[in-house]
N, C-alpha and C positions, 0 to 999 in steps of 0.2 A: 635642295636647290641652292646653288651658290652663285653670287654675282660679284664681279670684281670692279672696285672703284680705285682709280689711280690719281696721282698728282706728280708733277715733275719736280716738286719742291721737297725739302727735307722734312723729317717728322716734327720739327719744331715750328714750322711755318704755319701761317693762317690757313692756306688750302689744306694742309695735312690735318689741322685741327678739325676742319669741316668734315673731311673724310672719316676721321677717327670717331667723331661724335656720331655721325650717321651710322657707321658700322656698329658702334657700341649699342646704340638704341635698338638695333635689330637683333644683335647677337646675345644680349643679356638675358632675355626671357628664357624660361626652361623649354618652351616649345615655340621657337621663333617661326614666323611665317616663311622666312628664308634667311640664309646667312650672307653677310656682306664681307668680302675679303678686301681689306685696305692695303694698298701698295704705295710706297713713297719713293722719292728719287727716281721716278720713271724717266729713263733717258730718251726723251723726245721733247720737241718744242711744244708750246701750247697749241699752236696751229695743228701740228700732227696728231696730238692727243685728241683734239676736237674732231679731226677727220676720222680717227679710229672709232670714236664714240658714235659719230653720225652714221658710220657704216655698220654699227652693231658689233664690231670686233672687240670693243671694250664696252662694258655695261654702263660705266659712269665715270665721272672725273670731277676734280675741283681745280680751277684755274684762276689766274688773275685776269681780269677783263677791263677794258677801257670804260670810262664813264659813259653810260648810255648804251653800252654794247648789248645789254640784255633788257628786254622789255619786261616791265613788272606786270604781274597777273595775280592769280589767287593762290600762289604757292605751289603750283604744279602743272597748270594747263598752258602756260605761255612758252612759246618756243624761243630759241635764242636768235639774236641778230649779231653780226660780226662787225668789228671795227678795224681801223687801219693798223693799229699796233700789233695785230696778229699776222700781218703780211698783206701784200698787195692783192686786191680783188678777192679777199676771203669771203666777202658777202655772196660772191657767186660760186665759191669753191665748195660750199656745203649747203645742202638743201635746207630751206628755211623751216621745214617741219620735221627735221631729223633728230633734234635734241630738245629735251624738256628741262626747263629751269626749275630747280627745286628750292634753292635758297641763295641769298646774296648776303654779304657781310662787308662792312667797311674795313679796308686794310689800314694799318697804322700809317700816319703821314710820313713822308719820306725826308731824307736828308742827304747831305753830300759826304761820301766817304773819300778821304784824301790821305796822302802820305805826309802832309805838313799842314800846319794851321792856315786857314784862309780867313781873311777879315773883310775883303772887298771883292767886287766884281773884277777888278784888275787882276786879282790872283788867278782868275780863270782864263786869262788871255793865252790862246794857243794850247790850252790843256786838252788832252784827249779824254773826253768824258763819256762814259757809257750811258746811252739813252735807250729806253725800252719802248718808246712810242714817238710818233711824229711831233706831237706837241712839245715834248721835252727837247727834241732836236732843234725845233724852231727857236725855242727859248734860249738854248745854249749857244746857238749861232749868234743870237742877238748880243750875247755877252762876249763874243770873240772866241769862244771855245770851239773845239772840233768834236762834234758828236760822233760817237762810235756805236753802231748798231750791232747787237748780237743777241742770241737766245741765252736764257739763263743757264741752260745746260752746258754752254761753252764758256761761261764767264770765268770760271776758275783757271782754265788753261791760258786764257788771254791775259788775265791779270798776272799770272805767274810768269808769262813771257814778256812782261813789261810793255804790253801793247796798249794799256789803258792807264791813265794818270788819276782818274777819279771815277766814281760811280754814283749816280743819282737814283737812290732807291731807299726802302725802309731799313730800319736797323733791327728787324725782328730776327727770330731764330735762324731762318734760312740764310739771310744775308750776313748775319753776324758770324756764323760758323765759317762761311766761305770767304768773307772779306777781311775779317779782323787780323788774320796772320799777315796781310799785305798792307792794309790801310789802318793806321793807328789813330786817325782823327775822324770824328763824325760831327758835322755841323747840322743841327736840327732846323733846317730851313722850312720844314713842314710843307714841302711840295706835295700836292695831292697824289696819292698812289692809287692805282687801279684796284677796284673792289674785287673781292673773291666771289666766285660763282660756283655753286654745286649743281652738277648736271647729270641727267640720266639719258641714255639712248632711247629714242622713241620706239625703236624696235624691241628693246628689252622691256620697256614700259608696257607695250602692247601685249606682251606675253603674260602679263600678270592678271590675276583675277580682279574683279572690282574691289573686293576686300583688300587685296594686296596693294592695288593702286591708291586706295584711300589711305592706307597705312604709310605708303611712300610720301604722299603729299603731307600728311600730318608730321611725319618724321622730318621732312624738309623744313617745315615751319618751326619745329623744335630746335633744329640746328641753328636756324636764323636767330631765334630768341636767345639761345645760350651764348652765341657769339656776341650778340648785342649787349648782353648783360655784363660781359667782362671788358668791353671795348674801352670804357672810360678809365680803366686801370692799366691798359696796355703800354702807354707811353712811359709811365713810371717804371714798370717792370722791364721794358726794353732798355731804358737808360741804365738801370741797375745791372742788367746782364752784360751790357757793353763795358761798363766799368770793371766788372769782374774779369772780363777778357783782356783788360789792359788797354782798352780804347779810351782816348780822351774825348769826352762828350761836351760839346758846346751847346747847351740846351737853350741858350739865348743868344743867337748870332747877332751880328751888328744890324742896325736898322737898315742899312743899305742892302745887305744880303737878303734879309727877311722881306723887304719891300719888293726887291727884284723878282724873287721866286713867287711872291703872291700875285704878281701880274702875269698870270698864266695866259698864253695866247690862245685864241680860238682858231682851230684848224678844222676846216670842213673837207673830209676825205672825198 
């Protein structure tokens, strides 16, 4: 028996790490309960991936989710809730009992990818900045920037077409590989990034025996613990990797920039 778990992000990303660890824990034993096939760079938006999982067409996935998007439970029994950054009316687009949350992990704090050095909010006036959720867009408009909404799967082509002047996201593997050829500056404003969520289709979960379901819950908890154990080292590793790619990292942006991005607006969808 084989199950497929996908992510729309690259193999170096946090969601890919979650899928890889989950698959490895099941595939390593000599006689596994079942095999998990991990697939990366899935060409679909997070919303479409979630819809496919909810319909049982995909067995599971790892996505980035807005804060509070997923309710916390006992590591396997809680169903997902959806938030505005995955598209309008997504809370109604997928049945509330269609996906089971297995694990969550904090993503590295974000920064600004730019083509030139920025030192103040004035440097963002009129800039077309990619924003992945409503809160980011509200904040950027407050700075005089022009928010640009797009799915991650389309980010490379839009950056290459010079339709975007800056991107507000993390500097981890997925972002660095896609953005470093175009943006040579990264300001670590440490804007909160959506956490990673590892999910399984409720339809797939229901097909498992009680023993297998217990194993899935336990493995989800193991994934969560493993990712939490390395979280404190991630920023240092990310900055080192960015430097190796030739990106100029401002790990201590100006007090004005840091304070501005710390004042994250509250948006009720």
